[in-house]
Steps between C-alpha positions, in 0.01 A plus 500: 500500500245715313189616676265418216645178366754333721865413471653406166723198474770733369478694826577186695779404261653848542567422867778263391362216708667159479172341388245759374264230377480358853429851630208538257369155604521603865298815425235291331488264796446800729190601306633721218297422188665446163366682194547794264386862531152531352578844361809389308389190311601137507847566362602709800753376751348255747435634847418377849206699638532612861250328732245709686676726750374744766453861391817588690737326735687688766416828321688409184454722198217366278613392150311774312575805714767774502667397174510126579261402213719198431644332806739315272655831387557602859654161582727532196619841621595351836671192358690707240614772740876542479583361849262206453542385139829312550419331829397143570140392449420492877637855538294628205183343637581646842535843338155461348345403834673778693401767246139377510486541879667844518288807568542850361756563774710220341477297822339156503486180701670191368205269410440220747461244224820594316667169396822401673729542197361852443548591866855372488562720196416826679867581578579454131219736412619758753857487367371575150358831620129418460432584863598456864381233743369657823436349845171323576478338153462830315647623174586849373491536124772714339373849412586438133229234485223682687287478184486120543320493837194278494283631783241771485366740766212365705145609421281661764321168548829321565608775741172451685566128510844568641350709778259220573792258521664723760182493707492121469855479629400708802208268562735201486712659770191557716416129467835414654684377190851635458626482144866403462614512138797269567286242683241512224765446230643201689154350546402556139826358361454185710153433354435253221506619137122469476451710810749759376301531177184555705673764717618679187144495356366669813788750535487606135121503457419836332144492639576422867794743539592337829805641682766243569447524875141380472596221263762383751244518781266279303755235415721481806357277775319679781314355802126447431257735668227334708139575418316664791149414614372835379637435152343151497162647594532772238592242238189294574285807446689593187473149350122497547479830309722372213374154399670519159837609637678180395410513133553875486848467646599211272389688190692805617824302524460389137455859380787622718743238372412580137598864557794470738662166423486395868234441762360773726593557860228475762468878496490524122233229480269679747558828322423345161157377612419807709524350849596802711626322815798538732814283488398236764164457329661463158718225639201318650290531182770358270592226745136399512477485121818292491356257756176469303690428176386804306861618492839335513854630535854373517560561869705661641575686175294824459334625184399147391122507555300323227172301470485200733342156447150618588521793259630272227205266551275802434686586179725775635846407368808668367513528118633175343718687253698823535719720293874425524552813708225406742631144526849629574370726774265244652706180508444513871128417473510121532765434759761701681752351740519646849768764557845361573601509863 
């Protein structure tokens, strides 16, 4: 894969796949556009252009930074490394994924979405000397291949976001939610494929930067909190001061989805429109807009707010057409089954 142009058919064929043509067709179906590099003329090798991607995912090294001008060249170095070159195709692809997720310390986490055949090939990869599998789904790259690591150090903005995530985790504990990584994994694995895609979109959103504990708190079922009389009275006063709240909120969900690839949470919606209110009030405001039809969601699934029937009748609707990347991230818009169990 080359940062400026895409992935050449020859690159796919070099993986020694059983059916490289089917692999190219699958890439096209996933949104990769066929064409030729504009800077090299019509006689150049055909390419598949990478669909729109976030600026970075999980702090991966950007394509044009620190000597990685061509991502394809880096991938070729990994695939042609001595311990990797002669292995099976799943093992070679696993080596590429593991190297991409290793930091400068040569330690990385085995990607959650690593395909089953690649995960099964990890022992084969370890025996070849490419690295060592560690407990808790981690991987240690051999020191001889430290130059192949794919992560970069975090910027000061990302470090600040990390500190904010720690504060959010503390707030979650104060609210009485106890995060259990094993229970969250069991719950997530039992969900439907559509719901799992939605969970992944929220967990990996480079704009939200939500810690996993808060994502689990949002998705896992919790008892509803009753609305007090004081909150009801405050909501009545607030509603009279914000007569255009419904349309404002519906338009905000459209903008939010275009940027994030998923709907906002109740808190994110209020923050986006500048409503500085406490948690019980946020809940009451959004519930009121849902009841009025300005908003709709796929209850009980969080992060699914979007324009409701009343907003649609006033012309506030989601865009009818999206880029392939947006469509892949927002398949959850129309209908999402309830969580399993």
